N, CA and C of each residue as an Amber inpcrd file, in Angstrom:
protein
   297
   0.8000000  -1.1960000   0.0000000   0.0000000   0.0000000   0.0000000
   0.8540000   1.2770000   0.0000000   1.9030000   1.4120000   0.8460000
   2.7260000   2.6310000   0.8170000   3.4610000   2.7920000  -0.5100000
   3.9040000   1.6740000  -1.1330000   4.5860000   1.7760000  -2.4270000
   3.6360000   2.2980000  -3.4980000   2.4080000   1.8600000  -3.4380000
   1.4180000   2.3030000  -4.4100000   1.1580000   3.8060000  -4.2570000
   1.1400000   4.2800000  -3.0220000   0.9170000   5.6950000  -2.7620000
   2.1020000   6.5220000  -3.2910000   3.3270000   6.0060000  -3.1050000
   4.5200000   6.7100000  -3.5790000   4.5010000   6.8480000  -5.1000000
   4.1930000   5.7760000  -5.7930000   4.1600000   5.8460000  -7.2560000
   3.0550000   6.7770000  -7.7340000   1.9240000   6.7760000  -7.0270000
   0.8440000   7.7010000  -7.3760000   1.2970000   9.1490000  -7.1960000
   2.0210000   9.4240000  -6.0970000   2.5240000  10.7810000  -5.8480000
   3.5340000  11.2020000  -6.9200000   4.4040000  10.2830000  -7.2750000
   5.4080000  10.5790000  -8.3030000   4.7190000  10.8280000  -9.6410000
   3.7670000   9.9870000  -9.9850000   3.0390000  10.1750000 -11.2360000
   2.2860000  11.5010000 -11.2380000   1.7170000  11.8330000 -10.0980000
   0.9740000  13.0830000  -9.9870000   1.9160000  14.2750000 -10.1920000
   3.0850000  14.2250000  -9.5610000   4.0650000  15.3070000  -9.7140000
   4.5650000  15.4150000 -11.1520000   4.8060000  14.2860000 -11.7720000
   5.2830000  14.2990000 -13.1520000   4.2450000  14.8810000 -14.1020000
   2.9880000  14.5260000 -13.8990000   1.9360000  15.0570000 -14.7730000
   1.7490000  16.5650000 -14.5380000   1.8720000  16.9980000 -13.2790000
   1.7800000  18.4340000 -12.9920000   2.9190000  19.1930000 -13.6570000
   4.1210000  18.6200000 -13.5770000   5.2790000  19.2620000 -14.1780000
   5.1210000  19.3470000 -15.7000000   4.6190000  18.2660000 -16.2840000
   4.4240000  18.2530000 -17.7290000   3.3700000  19.2790000 -18.1400000
   2.2930000  19.3830000 -17.3690000   1.2460000  20.3480000 -17.7060000
   1.7590000  21.7830000 -17.5380000   2.6100000  22.0170000 -16.5200000
   3.1800000  23.3440000 -16.3400000   4.1080000  23.7120000 -17.5060000
   4.9050000  22.7640000 -17.9650000   5.7950000  23.0080000 -19.1000000
   4.9960000  23.3220000 -20.3720000   3.9100000  22.6020000 -20.5910000
   3.0670000  22.8470000 -21.7570000   2.4280000  24.2330000 -21.6730000
   1.9730000  24.5930000 -20.4770000   1.3700000  25.9190000 -20.2680000
   2.4040000  27.0180000 -20.5080000   3.6230000  26.7780000 -20.0220000
   4.6990000  27.7410000 -20.2000000   5.0140000  27.9470000 -21.6870000
   5.0970000  26.8510000 -22.4370000   5.3650000  26.9430000 -23.8720000
   4.2460000  27.6800000 -24.5910000   3.0070000  27.4260000 -24.1880000
   1.8660000  28.0920000 -24.8140000   1.8890000  29.5960000 -24.5280000
   2.2370000  29.9760000 -23.2980000   2.3150000  31.3920000 -22.9510000
   3.4400000  32.0930000 -23.7180000   4.5750000  31.4390000 -23.8460000
   5.6940000  32.0160000 -24.5970000   5.3080000  32.2050000 -26.0540000
   4.6530000  31.2100000 -26.6320000   4.2100000  31.3050000 -28.0240000
   3.2250000  32.4630000 -28.1980000   2.3140000  32.6320000 -27.2420000
   1.3410000  33.7130000 -27.2940000   2.0370000  35.0730000 -27.2140000
   3.0260000  35.1880000 -26.3200000   3.7620000  36.4430000 -26.1920000
   4.5300000  36.7740000 -27.4690000   5.1160000  35.7810000 -28.0840000
   5.8420000  36.0130000 -29.3340000   4.9080000  36.4870000 -30.4440000
   3.7100000  35.9260000 -30.4980000   2.7360000  36.3600000 -31.4970000
   2.2920000  37.7920000 -31.2350000   2.0720000  38.1350000 -29.9570000
   1.6890000  39.4970000 -29.6070000   2.7880000  40.4900000 -29.9710000
   4.0210000  40.0910000 -29.7090000   5.1620000  40.9570000 -30.0270000
   5.2580000  41.1940000 -31.5270000   5.1030000  40.1330000 -32.2920000
   5.1760000  40.2420000 -33.7470000   4.0720000  41.1610000 -34.2700000
   2.8680000  41.0310000 -33.7250000   1.7570000  41.8780000 -34.1570000
   2.0070000  43.3390000 -33.7890000   2.5610000  43.5710000 -32.6070000
   2.8450000  44.9470000 -32.1800000   3.9180000  45.5740000 -33.0660000
   4.9560000  44.8310000 -33.3890000   6.0060000  45.3520000 -34.2590000
   5.4740000  45.6590000 -35.6550000   4.6180000  44.7940000 -36.1390000
   4.0420000  44.9900000 -37.4670000   3.1870000  46.2570000 -37.4910000
   2.3520000  46.4550000 -36.4620000   1.5040000  47.6460000 -36.4250000
   2.3510000  48.9090000 -36.2670000   3.4320000  48.8320000 -35.5050000
   4.3210000  49.9820000 -35.3380000   4.9820000  50.3410000 -36.6630000
   5.4510000  49.3510000 -37.3920000   6.0550000  49.6010000 -38.6970000
   5.0570000  50.2180000 -39.6690000   3.8050000  49.7620000 -39.6110000
   2.7740000  50.3290000 -40.4760000   2.5120000  51.7950000 -40.1360000
   2.4880000  52.1120000 -38.8560000   2.2720000  53.5040000 -38.4370000
   3.4320000  54.3830000 -38.8960000   4.6440000  53.8780000 -38.7880000
   5.7970000  54.6430000 -39.2550000   5.7370000  54.8690000 -40.7600000
   5.3010000  53.8620000 -41.4820000   5.1860000  53.9860000 -42.9410000
   4.1360000  55.0360000 -43.2970000   3.0460000  55.1090000 -42.5300000
   2.0180000  56.1110000 -42.7790000   2.5500000  57.5130000 -42.5470000
   3.4520000  57.6490000 -41.5920000   4.0240000  58.9580000 -41.3100000
   5.1000000  59.3460000 -42.3210000   5.4590000  58.4340000 -43.1850000
   6.4490000  58.7290000 -44.2090000   7.8620000  58.4020000 -43.7930000
   8.0340000  57.6760000 -42.7530000   9.3590000  57.2970000 -42.2850000
   9.6440000  55.8830000 -42.7600000  10.4870000  55.7760000 -43.7720000
  10.8540000  54.4590000 -44.2860000  12.2030000  54.0930000 -43.6790000
  12.3150000  52.9160000 -43.1280000  13.5340000  52.5060000 -42.4410000
  14.7240000  52.4400000 -43.3820000  14.5170000  52.0690000 -44.6350000
  15.6300000  51.9300000 -45.5750000  15.9630000  53.2330000 -46.2890000
  15.1000000  54.2320000 -46.2090000  15.3260000  55.4800000 -46.9290000
  16.4660000  56.2790000 -46.3150000  16.6500000  56.2170000 -45.0240000
  17.6640000  57.0230000 -44.3510000  19.0720000  56.4810000 -44.5470000
  19.2200000  55.2580000 -44.9750000  20.5530000  54.6760000 -45.0910000
  21.3630000  55.3150000 -46.2060000  20.7320000  55.8260000 -47.2580000
  21.4500000  56.4080000 -48.3890000  21.7390000  57.8940000 -48.1780000
  21.0330000  58.5580000 -47.2960000  21.2190000  59.9850000 -47.0730000
  22.5380000  60.2380000 -46.3500000  23.1400000  61.3770000 -46.6700000
  24.3390000  61.7520000 -45.9300000  23.8930000  62.3140000 -44.5880000
  24.6310000  62.0130000 -43.5950000  24.2580000  62.4520000 -42.2600000
  25.0120000  63.7330000 -41.9240000  24.3510000  64.6150000 -41.2330000
  24.9990000  65.8520000 -40.8160000  25.9250000  65.5460000 -39.6610000
  26.9910000  66.2910000 -39.5870000  27.9730000  66.0800000 -38.5470000
  28.1300000  67.3540000 -37.7310000  28.4380000  67.2230000 -36.4810000
  28.6830000  68.3860000 -35.6500000  30.1260000  68.8790000 -35.7960000
  30.9500000  68.1570000 -36.5400000  32.3300000  68.5520000 -36.7770000
  32.3800000  69.5880000 -37.8900000  33.2420000  70.5690000 -37.7170000
  33.3710000  71.5680000 -38.7660000  34.1910000  70.9900000 -39.9070000
  33.9420000  71.5220000 -41.1110000  34.6580000  71.0220000 -42.2760000
  36.0720000  71.5750000 -42.2730000  36.9970000  70.7940000 -42.7350000
  38.3900000  71.2120000 -42.8190000  38.5530000  72.1440000 -44.0180000
  39.5530000  73.0280000 -43.9370000  39.7920000  73.9450000 -45.0440000
  40.3690000  73.1790000 -46.2290000  40.1790000  73.7290000 -47.4120000
  40.6190000  73.0590000 -48.6250000  42.1400000  73.0450000 -48.7360000
  42.8200000  74.0830000 -48.1730000  44.2740000  74.1630000 -48.2490000
  44.9070000  73.3590000 -47.1190000  45.8350000  72.4800000 -47.4200000
  46.4980000  71.7730000 -46.3360000  47.4290000  72.7130000 -45.5870000
  47.5680000  72.5030000 -44.3160000  48.4320000  73.3320000 -43.4860000
  49.8810000  73.0650000 -43.8460000  50.7220000  74.0960000 -43.7090000
  52.1470000  73.9470000 -44.0090000  52.7730000  73.0340000 -42.9660000
  53.6630000  72.1400000 -43.3770000  54.2960000  71.2580000 -42.4000000
  55.2230000  72.0520000 -41.4870000  55.4040000  71.6380000 -40.2530000
  56.2860000  72.3720000 -39.3410000  57.7260000  72.2590000 -39.8350000
  58.5470000  73.2660000 -39.5450000  59.9410000  73.2020000 -39.9930000
  60.6720000  72.0530000 -39.3060000  61.6040000  71.4760000 -40.0200000
  62.3650000  70.3540000 -39.4770000  63.3200000  70.8670000 -38.4070000
  63.4790000  70.1040000 -37.3530000  64.3750000  70.4850000 -36.2700000
  65.8080000  70.1300000 -36.6480000  66.6960000  70.9670000 -36.2490000
  68.1140000  70.6460000 -36.3980000  68.6550000  70.3060000 -35.0250000
  69.8520000  69.7680000 -34.9870000  70.4300000  69.3840000 -33.7000000
  70.6470000  70.5920000 -32.8050000  70.9870000  71.7300000 -33.3840000
  71.2560000  72.9120000 -32.5570000  69.9690000  73.4470000 -31.9390000
  68.8390000  73.2650000 -32.6000000  67.5730000  73.7670000 -32.0750000
  66.9790000  72.8260000 -31.0380000  67.2780000  71.5740000 -31.1580000
  66.6630000  70.5770000 -30.3010000  67.3460000  70.5610000 -28.9430000
  66.5790000  70.5150000 -27.8460000  67.2180000  70.4220000 -26.5270000
  67.9030000  69.0720000 -26.3750000  68.9330000  69.0580000 -25.5750000
  69.6920000  67.8330000 -25.3630000  68.9080000  66.9350000 -24.4280000
  68.7020000  65.7260000 -24.8790000  68.0080000  64.7430000 -24.0640000
  69.0320000  63.8730000 -23.3530000  68.6470000  63.2900000 -22.2140000
  69.6010000  62.4210000 -21.5100000  70.0780000  61.2610000 -22.3710000
  69.2700000  60.8000000 -23.2800000  69.6880000  59.6790000 -24.1160000
  70.7190000  60.1030000 -25.1600000  70.8200000  61.4310000 -25.4570000
  71.7820000  61.9260000 -26.4390000  73.1860000  62.0830000 -25.8440000
  73.2950000  62.2280000 -24.5180000  74.5860000  62.4490000 -23.8880000
  75.3760000  61.1480000 -23.8050000  76.6610000  61.2360000 -23.9800000
  77.4820000  60.0360000 -23.7580000  77.4660000  59.7000000 -22.2720000
  77.7020000  58.4650000 -21.9700000  77.6560000  58.0290000 -20.5700000
  78.8440000  58.6210000 -19.7930000  78.5600000  58.9350000 -18.5480000
  79.6100000  59.4190000 -17.6680000  79.7880000  60.9210000 -17.7080000
  79.1090000  61.6390000 -18.5480000  79.2560000  63.0960000 -18.5790000
  78.1310000  63.7340000 -17.7780000  78.4780000  64.8050000 -17.0840000
  77.5160000  65.5680000 -16.3350000  76.9090000  66.6270000 -17.2600000
  75.6690000  66.9900000 -17.0350000  75.0930000  68.0480000 -17.8630000
  75.7750000  69.3690000 -17.5870000  75.9990000  70.1680000 -18.6140000
  76.6490000  71.4860000 -18.4440000  75.5990000  72.4760000 -17.9580000
  76.1030000  73.3710000 -17.0690000  75.1730000  74.3680000 -16.5140000
  75.5460000  75.7300000 -16.9120000
């Protein structure tokens, strides 16, 4: 008798779990259909307003950056050794910097 009750309880739990999984799948499917319908109606409303999603891809976009001048800037003059400050890597080893 106790074994029969245990198997009945297990079967009952398994059937409940299976029914919950089926209900869950049905709810997910329903939500996906609702989402698809909402997206479709939104796209239709946008089309009525004249906003086509693919139309904007070909247009040039305005930029907040200012346009560069047509003339290129003159390059800076090249440095010579006399103009360049002496770096520690330029000094031979063992010499103190002159003051």
